[in-house]
GUSELUM-454437 format. One line per field, with one value per residue (C-alpha): residue number from 1; x, z, y. Coordinates in nm, 2 decimals. Each point is the difference from the previous one (the first is absolute). Example, Ala and Ser with C-alpha at 12.3 -4.5 7.8 and 13.67 -1.06 7.14 Angstrom:
2
pos (1:2)
X (1.23:0.14)
Z (0.78:-0.07)
Y (-0.45:0.34)
This chain:
706
pos (1:2:3:4:5:6:7:8:9:10:11:12:13:14:15:16:17:18:19:20:21:22:23:24:25:26:27:28:29:30:31:32:33:34:35:36:37:38:39:40:41:42:43:44:45:46:47:48:49:50:51:52:53:54:55:56:57:58:59:60:61:62:63:64:65:66:67:68:69:70:71:72:73:74:75:76:77:78:79:80:81:82:83:84:85:86:87:88:89:90:91:92:93:94:95:96:97:98:99:100:101:102:103:104:105:106:107:108:109:110:111:112:113:114:115:116:117:118:119:120:121:122:123:124:125:126:127:128:129:130:131:132:133:134:135:136:137:138:139:140:141:142:143:144:145:146:147:148:149:150:151:152:153:154:155:156:157:158:159:160:161:162:163:164:165:166:167:168:169:170:171:172:173:174:175:176:177:178:179:180:181:182:183:184:185:186:187:188:189:190:191:192:193:194:195:196:197:198:199:200:201:202:203:204:205:206:207:208:209:210:211:212:213:214:215:216:217:218:219:220:221:222:223:224:225:226:227:228:229:230:231:232:233:234:235:236:237:238:239:240:241:242:243:244:245:246:247:248:249:250:251:252:253:254:255:256:257:258:259:260:261:262:263:264:265:266:267:268:269:270:271:272:273:274:275:276:277:278:279:280:281:282:283:284:285:286:287:288:289:290:291:292:293:294:295:296:297:298:299:300:301:302:303:304:305:306:307:308:309:310:311:312:313:314:315:316:317:318:319:320:321:322:323:324:325:326:327:328:329:330:331:332:333:334:335:336:337:338:339:340:341:342:343:344:345:346:347:348:349:350:351:352:353:354:355:356:357:358:359:360:361:362:363:364:365:366:367:368:369:370:371:372:373:374:375:376:377:378:379:380:381:382:383:384:385:386:387:388:389:390:391:392:393:394:395:396:397:398:399:400:401:402:403:404:405:406:407:408:409:410:411:412:413:414:415:416:417:418:419:420:421:422:423:424:425:426:427:428:429:430:431:432:433:434:435:436:437:438:439:440:441:442:443:444:445:446:447:448:449:450:451:452:453:454:455:456:457:458:459:460:461:462:463:464:465:466:467:468:469:470:471:472:473:474:475:476:477:478:479:480:481:482:483:484:485:486:487:488:489:490:491:492:493:494:495:496:497:498:499:500:501:502:503:504:505:506:507:508:509:510:511:512:513:514:515:516:517:518:519:520:521:522:523:524:525:526:527:528:529:530:531:532:533:534:535:536:537:538:539:540:541:542:543:544:545:546:547:548:549:550:551:552:553:554:555:556:557:558:559:560:561:562:563:564:565:566:567:568:569:570:571:572:573:574:575:576:577:578:579:580:581:582:583:584:585:586:587:588:589:590:591:592:593:594:595:596:597:598:599:600:601:602:603:604:605:606:607:608:609:610:611:612:613:614:615:616:617:618:619:620:621:622:623:624:625:626:627:628:629:630:631:632:633:634:635:636:637:638:639:640:641:642:643:644:645:646:647:648:649:650:651:652:653:654:655:656:657:658:659:660:661:662:663:664:665:666:667:668:669:670:671:672:673:674:675:676:677:678:679:680:681:682:683:684:685:686:687:688:689:690:691:692:693:694:695:696:697:698:699:700:701:702:703:704:705:706)
X (-1.97:-0.08:-0.30:-0.31:-0.23:-0.26:-0.36:-0.13:0.27:-0.09:-0.36:0.12:0.26:0.24:0.35:0.13:-0.19:0.14:0.35:-0.05:-0.14:0.30:0.23:-0.19:0.00:0.37:0.06:-0.22:0.19:0.34:-0.11:-0.13:0.33:0.21:-0.22:0.04:0.37:0.01:-0.20:0.22:0.32:-0.16:-0.07:0.36:0.13:-0.22:0.11:0.37:-0.06:-0.16:0.29:0.24:-0.20:0.02:0.38:0.03:-0.19:0.23:0.30:-0.15:-0.04:0.36:0.09:-0.20:0.20:0.32:-0.11:-0.01:0.36:0.11:-0.21:0.32:0.08:-0.24:0.10:-0.05:-0.31:-0.17:0.08:-0.13:-0.31:-0.10:0.06:-0.18:-0.31:0.01:0.04:-0.29:-0.22:0.13:-0.09:-0.36:0.00:0.12:-0.28:-0.25:0.15:-0.04:-0.36:-0.09:0.18:-0.21:-0.32:0.10:0.12:-0.14:-0.35:-0.09:0.11:-0.16:-0.33:0.04:0.03:-0.26:-0.25:0.03:0.17:-0.25:-0.30:0.19:0.09:-0.36:-0.14:0.26:-0.09:-0.37:0.10:0.20:-0.28:-0.27:0.23:0.02:-0.38:-0.03:0.23:-0.21:-0.33:0.14:0.10:-0.33:-0.19:0.19:-0.05:-0.38:-0.17:-0.23:-0.26:-0.04:-0.15:-0.07:0.37:0.12:-0.22:0.13:0.36:-0.05:-0.15:0.28:0.26:-0.16:-0.02:0.36:0.13:-0.18:0.14:0.35:-0.02:-0.11:0.30:0.23:-0.10:0.04:0.34:0.11:-0.12:0.19:0.32:-0.03:-0.07:0.31:0.22:-0.12:0.02:0.34:0.18:-0.15:0.07:0.36:0.10:-0.17:0.19:0.33:-0.07:-0.09:0.32:0.21:-0.19:0.09:0.36:-0.01:-0.15:0.27:0.29:-0.15:-0.04:0.36:0.12:-0.18:0.14:0.36:-0.05:-0.11:0.31:0.23:0.09:0.08:0.20:0.20:0.06:0.11:0.23:0.17:0.03:0.13:0.26:0.11:0.00:0.22:0.25:-0.01:0.04:0.30:0.16:-0.07:0.15:0.32:0.02:-0.05:0.27:0.24:-0.08:0.04:0.34:0.11:-0.11:0.16:0.33:-0.01:-0.17:-0.02:0.32:-0.13:0.04:-0.30:-0.20:-0.13:-0.20:0.15:-0.11:0.24:-0.21:-0.30:0.17:0.19:-0.30:0.10:-0.16:0.14:0.03:0.16:0.01:-0.17:0.09:-0.29:-0.02:-0.10:0.23:0.08:0.13:-0.10:0.06:-0.27:0.06:-0.25:-0.05:0.08:-0.07:0.00:-0.31:-0.15:0.27:-0.07:0.18:-0.24:0.05:-0.20:0.06:-0.18:-0.19:-0.31:0.03:-0.07:0.31:0.08:0.14:0.32:0.09:-0.27:0.23:0.36:0.08:0.00:0.24:0.37:0.17:0.35:0.21:0.00:0.34:-0.05:-0.19:0.12:-0.22:0.15:-0.14:-0.23:-0.12:-0.24:-0.28:-0.06:-0.29:-0.14:-0.24:0.18:0.30:0.03:0.30:0.00:0.24:0.08:0.15:0.32:0.21:-0.10:-0.37:0.05:0.17:-0.27:-0.28:0.18:0.05:-0.35:-0.16:0.22:-0.10:-0.37:0.06:0.17:-0.27:-0.27:0.17:0.04:-0.37:-0.10:0.20:-0.13:-0.36:0.06:0.15:-0.27:-0.28:-0.33:-0.12:-0.36:-0.07:0.09:-0.29:0.03:-0.06:-0.29:0.06:-0.28:-0.09:-0.19:-0.33:0.02:-0.28:-0.23:-0.01:-0.29:-0.15:-0.03:-0.14:-0.24:-0.15:-0.10:-0.28:-0.36:-0.05:0.34:0.11:-0.22:-0.03:-0.25:-0.16:0.01:0.08:0.33:0.21:0.35:-0.01:0.33:-0.11:-0.18:-0.16:0.15:-0.30:-0.28:0.17:-0.07:0.20:-0.04:0.14:0.23:-0.28:-0.22:0.30:0.05:-0.36:0.04:0.30:-0.20:-0.25:0.27:0.18:-0.27:-0.23:0.24:0.38:0.12:0.31:0.17:0.00:0.32:0.20:-0.08:0.11:-0.28:-0.01:-0.15:-0.31:-0.08:0.02:-0.23:-0.26:-0.01:-0.07:-0.26:-0.20:0.05:-0.21:-0.30:-0.04:0.03:-0.23:-0.26:0.01:0.05:-0.22:-0.27:-0.27:0.02:-0.17:-0.23:0.16:0.36:0.19:0.34:0.28:0.19:0.37:-0.09:-0.21:0.12:0.20:-0.29:-0.24:0.25:0.07:-0.37:-0.06:0.29:-0.11:-0.36:0.14:0.26:-0.06:-0.38:-0.05:-0.32:0.00:0.05:-0.30:-0.18:-0.20:-0.37:-0.14:-0.12:0.24:0.30:-0.17:0.21:0.35:0.17:-0.18:0.10:0.36:-0.01:-0.13:0.26:0.27:-0.13:0.00:0.36:0.11:-0.16:0.14:0.35:-0.02:-0.05:0.21:-0.28:0.15:-0.31:-0.23:0.26:0.01:-0.39:-0.01:0.25:-0.20:-0.32:0.16:0.18:0.26:0.33:0.11:-0.34:0.02:-0.26:-0.15:-0.14:0.35:0.17:0.09:0.20:0.05:-0.03:0.38:0.02:-0.27:0.21:0.30:-0.22:-0.13:0.34:-0.07:0.31:-0.18:-0.28:0.26:0.17:-0.33:-0.10:0.35:-0.02:-0.34:0.11:-0.01:0.21:0.24:0.04:-0.37:-0.08:-0.31:-0.14:0.27:0.28:0.08:0.06:0.03:0.36:-0.10:-0.28:0.23:0.26:-0.26:-0.14:0.33:-0.04:0.36:-0.08:-0.22:0.26:0.25:-0.25:-0.10:0.36:0.07:-0.30:0.13:-0.17:0.12:0.17:0.05:-0.37:-0.12:-0.36:-0.18:0.20:0.33:0.07:0.15:-0.01:0.35:-0.10:-0.32:0.20:0.24:-0.28:-0.18:0.33:-0.03:0.37:-0.03:-0.19:0.25:0.28:-0.17:-0.08:0.35:0.16:-0.23:0.09:0.37:-0.02:-0.17:0.25:0.29:-0.16:-0.05:0.36:0.14:-0.17:-0.15:0.26:-0.02:-0.13:-0.37:-0.03:0.24:0.04:-0.04:-0.32:-0.13:0.09:-0.19:-0.30:0.01:0.01:-0.29:-0.20:0.05:-0.07:-0.32:-0.11:0.10:0.01:-0.18:-0.05:0.37:-0.05:-0.32:0.18:0.29:-0.24:-0.20:0.31:0.13:-0.34:0.00:0.36:-0.09:-0.31:0.21:0.26:-0.27:-0.16:0.33:0.07:-0.35:0.05:0.34:-0.16:-0.27:0.26)
Z (1.96:-0.27:0.07:-0.21:-0.14:0.25:-0.14:0.24:-0.11:-0.36:0.06:0.14:-0.28:0.25:-0.07:0.21:-0.23:-0.31:0.14:0.09:-0.35:-0.17:0.20:-0.08:-0.37:0.00:0.18:-0.26:-0.29:0.16:0.07:-0.35:-0.15:0.23:-0.07:-0.37:0.04:0.20:-0.27:-0.27:0.17:0.09:-0.37:-0.09:0.27:-0.13:-0.36:0.11:0.20:-0.30:-0.22:0.26:0.00:-0.38:0.01:0.28:-0.22:-0.29:0.23:0.11:-0.36:-0.06:0.31:-0.15:-0.32:0.22:0.16:-0.34:-0.06:0.32:-0.06:0.02:0.35:0.25:0.30:-0.19:-0.17:0.32:0.18:-0.29:-0.04:0.37:0.02:-0.33:0.14:0.32:-0.18:-0.23:0.30:0.15:-0.32:0.04:0.35:-0.12:-0.26:0.27:0.21:-0.28:-0.07:0.37:0.02:-0.30:0.18:0.34:-0.10:-0.33:0.01:0.36:-0.03:-0.34:0.16:0.27:-0.24:-0.25:0.28:0.17:-0.23:-0.28:0.24:0.22:-0.29:-0.14:0.34:0.05:-0.33:0.10:0.34:-0.15:-0.25:0.27:0.22:-0.27:-0.04:0.37:-0.01:-0.28:0.19:0.31:-0.19:-0.18:0.33:0.17:-0.30:-0.01:0.12:0.30:-0.21:-0.23:0.21:-0.29:-0.12:0.36:0.05:-0.33:0.09:0.35:-0.14:-0.26:0.27:0.22:-0.28:-0.11:0.36:0.04:-0.32:0.10:0.34:-0.16:-0.24:0.27:0.23:-0.28:-0.09:0.37:0.03:-0.31:0.11:0.35:-0.15:-0.22:0.29:0.20:-0.29:-0.14:0.32:-0.02:-0.37:0.01:0.30:-0.16:-0.32:0.18:0.21:-0.30:-0.17:0.31:0.03:-0.36:0.08:0.30:-0.20:-0.27:0.24:0.19:-0.32:-0.09:0.34:-0.03:-0.35:0.11:0.31:-0.21:-0.21:0.30:-0.03:-0.37:0.08:0.27:-0.25:-0.26:0.25:0.08:-0.38:-0.06:0.28:-0.15:-0.35:0.12:0.15:-0.31:-0.22:0.20:-0.02:-0.37:-0.06:0.18:-0.21:-0.32:0.10:0.09:-0.33:-0.19:0.16:-0.06:-0.37:-0.05:0.14:-0.18:-0.34:-0.07:-0.19:-0.35:-0.13:-0.14:0.25:-0.05:0.23:0.02:0.24:-0.02:0.25:-0.24:-0.29:-0.11:-0.07:-0.12:-0.09:-0.16:-0.30:-0.33:-0.36:-0.24:-0.37:-0.24:-0.25:-0.27:-0.28:0.17:0.31:0.25:0.37:0.26:0.38:0.18:0.34:0.01:0.26:0.03:0.15:0.00:-0.24:-0.24:-0.12:0.00:-0.10:0.00:-0.21:0.24:0.33:-0.20:-0.23:0.10:0.04:-0.29:0.02:-0.21:0.06:0.13:0.12:0.10:-0.01:-0.38:0.00:0.01:0.12:-0.10:-0.02:-0.33:-0.11:-0.38:-0.01:0.06:0.31:0.33:0.28:-0.23:0.05:-0.20:0.08:-0.25:-0.04:-0.28:-0.12:0.05:0.14:0.18:0.06:0.33:0.13:0.37:0.13:0.13:-0.03:0.36:-0.08:-0.32:0.20:0.27:-0.26:-0.18:0.34:0.11:-0.32:0.00:0.37:-0.10:-0.27:0.24:0.27:-0.26:-0.09:0.37:0.07:-0.29:0.12:0.36:-0.12:-0.19:0.30:0.25:0.07:0.15:0.32:-0.07:0.34:0.19:0.13:0.08:0.35:0.00:0.16:0.24:0.01:0.28:-0.12:-0.01:0.18:-0.24:0.06:0.18:-0.32:-0.17:0.30:0.10:-0.35:0.02:0.25:-0.13:-0.18:0.09:-0.36:-0.01:0.23:0.28:-0.02:-0.37:-0.19:-0.17:-0.12:0.14:0.35:0.16:0.35:0.29:0.34:0.28:0.23:-0.26:-0.21:-0.34:-0.30:-0.16:-0.27:0.08:-0.01:0.24:0.22:0.04:0.11:0.25:0.14:0.07:0.21:0.26:0.10:0.25:-0.30:-0.27:0.02:-0.36:-0.12:-0.34:-0.14:-0.19:0.23:0.36:0.17:0.10:0.26:-0.09:0.21:-0.14:-0.36:0.10:0.13:-0.35:-0.15:0.25:0.02:-0.33:-0.19:-0.06:0.36:0.13:-0.26:0.09:0.35:-0.06:-0.32:0.11:0.03:-0.29:0.03:-0.27:-0.20:0.08:-0.27:0.05:-0.18:-0.30:-0.08:-0.21:0.28:0.15:0.32:0.18:-0.08:0.11:0.33:0.07:-0.07:0.22:0.29:-0.02:-0.02:0.28:0.22:0.01:-0.10:-0.18:-0.20:0.28:0.07:0.32:0.24:-0.06:0.32:0.28:0.25:-0.19:-0.03:0.29:-0.12:0.31:-0.01:-0.36:0.09:0.28:-0.23:-0.26:0.27:0.10:-0.37:-0.03:0.30:-0.11:-0.35:0.15:0.19:-0.32:-0.22:-0.24:-0.17:-0.21:0.31:0.18:-0.28:0.00:0.37:-0.02:-0.29:0.21:0.27:0.23:0.23:-0.06:0.36:0.16:0.31:0.00:0.35:-0.06:-0.08:0.31:-0.17:-0.29:-0.31:-0.36:-0.01:0.30:-0.16:-0.32:0.22:0.16:-0.33:-0.16:-0.32:-0.10:-0.28:0.24:0.24:-0.27:-0.14:0.35:0.05:-0.33:0.09:0.32:0.26:0.31:0.05:0.38:0.11:0.27:0.13:0.35:0.11:-0.13:-0.30:-0.34:-0.35:0.06:0.31:-0.20:-0.29:0.24:0.19:-0.31:-0.16:-0.31:-0.09:-0.31:0.19:0.28:-0.27:-0.16:0.33:0.10:-0.33:0.06:0.34:0.25:0.36:0.08:0.37:0.07:0.29:0.05:0.33:0.10:-0.07:-0.32:-0.30:-0.35:0.05:0.32:-0.16:-0.29:0.24:0.21:-0.31:-0.15:-0.32:-0.11:-0.32:0.18:0.29:-0.25:-0.17:0.33:0.14:-0.32:0.00:0.36:-0.06:-0.31:0.21:0.28:-0.25:-0.17:0.34:0.10:-0.32:0.06:-0.24:-0.27:0.01:-0.27:-0.04:0.01:0.01:-0.34:0.15:0.17:-0.33:-0.19:0.25:-0.01:-0.38:-0.01:0.24:-0.18:-0.34:0.15:0.16:-0.32:-0.26:0.19:0.33:0.01:0.10:0.31:0.08:-0.05:0.22:0.27:-0.02:0.02:0.29:0.19:-0.05:0.13:0.30:0.07:-0.01:0.24:0.24:-0.01:0.08:0.29:0.14:-0.01:0.17:0.28:0.05:0.02)
Y (4.01:0.26:0.23:-0.05:0.28:0.10:-0.02:0.27:0.24:-0.09:0.12:0.33:0.04:0.16:0.11:-0.29:-0.24:0.17:-0.03:-0.37:-0.06:0.17:-0.22:-0.32:0.10:0.06:-0.33:-0.17:0.14:-0.08:-0.36:-0.04:0.11:-0.22:-0.30:0.05:0.03:-0.33:-0.18:0.14:-0.11:-0.33:-0.06:0.09:-0.24:-0.28:0.06:0.01:-0.32:-0.17:0.11:-0.15:-0.32:-0.02:0.06:-0.26:-0.25:0.07:-0.05:-0.34:-0.09:0.07:-0.20:-0.29:0.02:0.02:-0.33:-0.16:0.11:-0.17:-0.32:-0.21:0.12:-0.16:0.23:0.33:-0.13:-0.11:0.33:0.21:-0.21:0.03:0.37:0.06:-0.17:0.19:0.34:-0.09:-0.04:0.33:0.18:-0.13:0.13:0.35:0.00:-0.07:0.28:0.26:-0.11:0.03:0.34:0.12:-0.11:0.13:0.35:0.10:-0.16:0.08:0.37:0.03:-0.13:0.26:0.29:-0.12:-0.05:0.35:0.25:0.04:0.03:0.25:0.22:0.00:0.08:0.28:0.15:0.01:0.13:0.29:0.08:0.01:0.21:0.26:-0.01:0.05:0.30:0.15:-0.06:0.16:0.31:0.02:-0.04:0.28:0.24:-0.02:0.32:-0.01:0.18:-0.30:-0.27:-0.24:0.01:-0.04:-0.31:-0.15:0.07:-0.15:-0.32:-0.03:0.04:-0.26:-0.26:0.07:-0.03:-0.34:-0.13:0.13:-0.16:-0.33:-0.01:0.12:-0.28:-0.26:0.15:-0.02:-0.36:-0.11:0.17:-0.16:-0.35:0.04:0.10:-0.30:-0.25:0.11:-0.11:-0.35:-0.04:0.14:-0.22:-0.30:0.06:0.03:-0.31:-0.21:0.10:-0.09:-0.33:-0.08:0.08:-0.22:-0.29:0.05:-0.02:-0.29:-0.20:0.09:-0.11:-0.33:-0.06:0.07:-0.21:-0.29:0.05:0.00:-0.38:0.05:0.31:-0.19:-0.28:0.25:0.18:-0.33:-0.07:0.35:-0.05:-0.33:0.15:0.28:-0.24:-0.21:0.31:0.11:-0.34:-0.02:0.34:-0.10:-0.32:0.20:0.24:-0.28:-0.18:0.32:0.06:-0.36:0.00:0.34:-0.11:-0.34:0.05:0.38:-0.01:0.08:-0.36:-0.18:-0.21:-0.35:-0.22:-0.35:-0.28:-0.30:-0.20:0.00:-0.17:0.31:0.22:0.35:0.33:0.31:0.22:-0.12:0.12:-0.23:0.00:-0.01:-0.29:0.24:0.13:0.33:-0.19:0.27:-0.04:0.05:0.02:-0.23:-0.15:-0.38:-0.26:-0.38:-0.15:-0.36:-0.12:0.28:0.32:0.29:0.36:0.32:0.31:0.23:-0.01:0.10:-0.31:-0.35:-0.23:-0.23:-0.35:-0.02:-0.36:-0.25:-0.27:0.08:-0.37:0.03:0.29:0.06:0.31:0.12:0.32:0.17:0.15:0.02:0.34:0.35:0.07:-0.09:-0.22:-0.20:-0.36:-0.22:-0.24:-0.27:-0.25:-0.22:0.27:0.33:0.18:0.33:0.23:0.20:0.26:0.09:0.32:-0.15:-0.31:-0.10:0.03:-0.21:-0.28:0.02:-0.04:-0.29:-0.18:0.07:-0.13:-0.31:-0.06:0.02:-0.26:-0.23:0.04:-0.07:-0.33:-0.10:0.07:-0.22:-0.29:0.05:-0.01:-0.32:-0.17:0.12:-0.25:0.11:-0.18:-0.10:-0.15:0.32:0.21:0.37:0.11:0.24:0.34:0.09:0.37:0.16:0.14:0.37:0.18:0.19:0.38:0.15:0.13:-0.34:-0.17:0.28:0.02:-0.37:0.09:0.01:0.33:0.13:0.06:0.31:0.30:-0.08:0.35:0.11:-0.33:0.12:-0.29:-0.10:0.17:0.05:0.11:-0.18:0.06:-0.21:0.01:-0.02:-0.27:0.17:0.12:0.34:0.23:0.29:0.27:-0.19:-0.07:0.37:0.04:-0.29:0.17:0.31:-0.21:-0.06:-0.32:-0.08:-0.08:-0.11:-0.09:0.05:-0.19:-0.04:-0.36:0.08:0.24:-0.12:-0.32:-0.24:-0.27:-0.34:0.03:0.35:-0.14:-0.29:0.25:0.16:-0.34:-0.13:0.33:0.18:0.24:-0.22:-0.09:0.35:0.14:-0.26:0.15:0.38:0.01:-0.24:0.26:0.25:0.33:0.13:0.28:-0.09:-0.17:-0.17:0.20:-0.13:0.05:0.30:0.17:0.32:0.00:0.18:-0.29:-0.26:0.19:0.03:-0.37:-0.11:0.22:-0.12:-0.36:-0.02:0.31:0.03:-0.37:0.08:-0.32:-0.24:-0.22:0.10:-0.22:0.05:-0.14:0.24:-0.15:0.15:0.34:0.12:0.09:-0.12:-0.33:-0.04:0.06:-0.25:-0.26:0.08:-0.03:-0.34:-0.11:0.13:-0.20:-0.32:0.04:0.06:-0.32:-0.21:0.23:0.09:0.31:0.08:0.00:0.21:0.26:0.00:0.06:0.29:0.15:-0.03:0.22:-0.25:0.15:-0.19:0.05:-0.08:-0.22:-0.28:-0.01:-0.35:-0.13:0.14:0.33:-0.15:0.20:-0.13:-0.01:-0.23:-0.21:-0.04:-0.10:-0.26:-0.13:-0.01:0.18:0.20:0.19:0.10:0.13:0.20:0.13:0.14:0.15:0.18:0.14:0.16:-0.28:0.09:-0.28:0.04:0.01:-0.26:-0.18:-0.01:-0.25:0.22:-0.22:0.15:-0.14:-0.11:-0.19:-0.17:-0.09:-0.14:-0.20:-0.16:-0.06:0.22:0.07:0.20:0.24:0.04:0.10:0.24:0.16:0.05:0.17:0.23:0.12:-0.24:0.04:-0.33:0.11:0.05:-0.23:-0.12:-0.01:-0.31:0.17:-0.21:0.17:-0.16:-0.16:-0.17:-0.12:-0.15:-0.17:-0.14:-0.14:-0.12:0.20:-0.03:0.22:0.27:-0.01:0.05:0.29:0.18:-0.05:0.12:0.31:0.07:-0.05:0.23:0.27:-0.02:0.02:0.30:0.18:-0.08:0.15:0.33:0.25:-0.05:-0.38:-0.23:-0.02:-0.38:-0.30:-0.17:-0.35:0.11:0.14:-0.32:-0.22:0.23:0.00:-0.39:-0.03:0.25:-0.16:-0.35:0.13:0.16:-0.26:-0.33:0.02:-0.38:-0.04:0.20:-0.20:-0.33:0.10:0.12:-0.32:-0.22:0.20:-0.03:-0.37:-0.04:0.22:-0.21:-0.32:0.15:0.11:-0.34:-0.17:0.24:-0.07:-0.37:0.04:0.19:-0.26:-0.28)
C-alpha cells in the first residue's frame, strides 16, 4: 500500500516531509497524464467502434438488398433473412457496449479528475505562496537588531502569524493529496471493473443469440450440404449436356426446335419478305403455338401473330423467285414468303406447318364428337390443414400484436416462461436479465412446440400486464416505442426483476416475507391442481418458489400437483419457469409417477421429453412403468417402454451413436400433437379401456365365487 503524507511531519516541515511531498506531487502529475491518455484513447476506440457499427449497418443494408435479388430462391432467402435479423440484434448489442464503455471509462475518470485536480492545484498555489512569505518572515526576523526591541517584537509576531497560516495550508494540502491517493484507487478499479462487466454482458448476449440460432444454423447446414450435392450433380449434368450438344449440334448449321409429338410444333429463325414495294428481307424468330404462326423481330419487341388460324392457310415450296430455300404461306386475307437457311430446314418447316394444320383439324373433329357427362361428380381432394406458424398463432393472444413493455406494433419475439410478445429492442433487454427470468425466443426463426404456442395465446400481454403492472408507482411512466433504451431497460427491470408494480398483500399477516412466500406457494400449488395459468402466474409474481414442497400435501411440488390435475399447459408453464422435473414427495413419487398413476398420457410424454427419470422408484419400489402396468394404462406403458428401449439403444451405440431413434421420435410427436390439439381422444381411449378392464375384473370375480 502506498504511504500517505504524515501530518506531524507536515507541521515540522522536515526534509523528510518535503521529500514525501515531492514524490506525491510527481505521482499526482504522472497519474493525471496517464488518466488523460486513457480517456483520449477510450474516446478514439469508441469513435472507431461507432464507425465500425455504421459500416456494419451499411453492410446489412446491402445484404437486405441482396435478399431481394434472391427472392425467387427460398433456401438462400431464408438463410439471408435469419442471419440478417441476428446481425441486426448484434449491432444493437455493440452499440450498448460502446455506450457503457463511454460511461465506465471516460465519465468516471473525468469525475475523478474534476473533483480533485482543480482544488489540489489551487491549494498548492496558496501553499507555495505562503511558503515564500514564511521564508521572507524568517529572514526578516533574523535580521532585526537586538537594540530595536519594537522592531524585534513586530518581526516575531509576523513570523508567528505567517507560520500558523503556512501550517494551516500545508495541512489542507496534505489532506487533499492523501484523499486523492485513497480515492483514485477506488475510482480506477471501479472504472475498469465496469468496463469488463460491459464486455461480459456483451459476449453473454452474443452467446445467447447464437445459441438461439443453433437450430436454424443446423437446418441451414443440412440445406447447404444438400445444396452442395445438388450443385455438384447439376454441374455434371450441365457438362454432360454441353458435351452432348457440342458433339451433336455444334456443327455450324442452323438449329431449329421441332417436336413432332406435339402436332409438329416448330421454332427457329427465318427470313421474312416485306409486303412493301422495296421487298426487303428481315430475319425473325418464328414459332407455331396454339394453331397460330407467331414471329418476333427482336427479343426486345413483343411477338406478333402472323396467321391467327393455320386451318385457313396452305403452305407450299416457292421456286419462282431468285432466292433459295423459300416457301410460302397462303390464306384468304394475305400471303407471306419465308426463307430458310438450308433446303433441309425449308422441308422441316413445311412439314411442321402442315402437321400443325392437320392436328388442328383432328382436334376440331374430336371436340365435336366428345360429349360431356353431366351426371358425373368430381371426387373432392382432401388436404390436410397446415399448421399455422408460431408468429400467426401467438399474435392471436390478447394484446400480443404490440410489445408487452413499450407497445411497438408487430412484435417478432416472445418470452417462453412469461407468455408475452415483445419487439427486438425489448427482447435484447430481456436477454440481459438472464434465462432464469425470461427465456427469449424468435417467433419467426425458432421452432415452437404446440404447448408453448398455446401458452402465448392463453396468457398473453394483457394478462401478464394485469399482474406485473397492477400497482403503478407515482412518477414512473411506461415507455413508448420512441423512448430511449435506458428508459425501457429501467422499466423492464423495475417490472420483472424488482416487481415494483405487482400488487402486494395489505393485511398484517403477510407482513412477514417468509409467510407471504408460503402463502404464494400454497396458491401456486392449488392453481396447478386445477390448471389455472393466470393464478399460477400471479403466484409466481408474488414471490412463490416454483420448487417449493407443500408440507400439507405430503411434500408435493407444484409440478407434481399439475401432474395430478392433468393440465398439460400448467405442467409446461412450470417447467419453463424453472421447475425441477425429478423432485419427489415424501413417498418418493415425482411428477412422472403422478402422471402415470392418474393416466395423463400427454403429461407423461411432456415429462419424458423434459428429462424425467423413468427409472426412479418410490418407497414401495414402483417406478412409473410398473405403475402404468398395474393400472393398465396401455398408452403410457407404450410410451415408457419405447423411451426405455430408445435409451438402451442409445447407450449401446456409444458416444458416436444416433441421438434418438426415428420411430421413437415419431411416436412422441404423435402423442404430443394429440395431447395438445385433441386431448379428448386420449380421454375417450382411457375411459373405454377402464370400462373394459372393469368388466373383465367383474367376470373374473364371478368365476372365482362360482
